[in-house]
C-alpha positions in Angstrom: 112.9 -129.6 137.6 110.3 -127.2 140.0 106.7 -126.8 139.3 105.0 -123.6 139.1 101.3 -124.3 139.7 98.9 -121.5 138.1 101.8 -119.2 137.1 99.5 -118.6 134.2 96.5 -117.7 135.9 95.2 -114.1 135.8 94.1 -113.2 139.3 90.3 -112.4 139.4 89.0 -109.4 141.0 85.4 -108.7 142.1 83.3 -107.1 139.6 82.6 -103.2 139.8 80.2 -103.3 136.9 77.3 -105.4 135.5 75.4 -105.2 132.4 73.1 -107.4 130.5 74.1 -108.5 127.4 72.3 -107.9 124.1 73.4 -110.2 121.5 75.4 -108.5 118.5 75.5 -105.2 120.7 79.3 -104.2 121.6 79.7 -104.3 125.6 82.9 -105.3 126.5 83.3 -107.5 129.6 86.0 -109.4 131.6 83.6 -112.2 132.9 80.5 -113.6 131.8 77.9 -114.9 134.0 75.5 -117.5 132.3 71.9 -117.2 133.9 70.5 -120.1 131.9 72.5 -123.1 130.3 73.7 -123.5 126.7 76.3 -122.3 124.2 77.9 -118.9 124.1 79.8 -117.5 120.8 82.2 -114.7 122.1 84.0 -112.1 120.0 87.4 -111.6 121.3 89.5 -108.2 121.4 92.0 -109.6 119.0 89.0 -110.3 116.4 88.7 -113.8 116.8 85.6 -115.8 118.1 85.0 -118.7 120.0 82.2 -120.8 121.0 81.9 -122.1 124.6 79.7 -125.3 124.5 77.3 -126.7 127.3 77.9 -123.9 129.7 75.7 -124.6 132.9 73.0 -122.4 134.7 74.7 -120.0 137.1 78.2 -120.5 135.7 80.9 -117.6 135.6 83.4 -117.7 132.9 86.3 -116.0 133.3 87.2 -114.8 129.2 87.7 -110.9 128.1 85.3 -110.2 125.2 83.9 -107.4 123.2 80.4 -108.7 122.5 78.5 -112.1 122.2 77.5 -113.2 118.9 73.6 -114.6 118.2 74.9 -117.0 116.0 75.3 -120.0 117.7 74.4 -118.6 121.2 71.7 -120.6 122.9 72.3 -119.4 126.4 70.1 -117.2 128.3 70.1 -114.1 130.7 73.8 -113.4 130.0 75.7 -110.5 132.3 79.0 -109.0 131.2 81.1 -108.2 134.2 84.0 -105.9 134.6 
């Protein structure tokens, strides 16, 4: 059986737009930069929410979201990239 490595990964292109994230304000993004480590609760395009725990300072997270929720979010200096 042949192994197809990384066939499921989406190619990541450089961002063309960067916007500071204000919790509970709709601002769609394709990637998230975490300036100050902590947890981030994200509302995804399909309407589900996910909490990403213990993200480190300076982390880039390749996730497509609609907004960052203030509940359960402890990370700071978040920037949405698209």
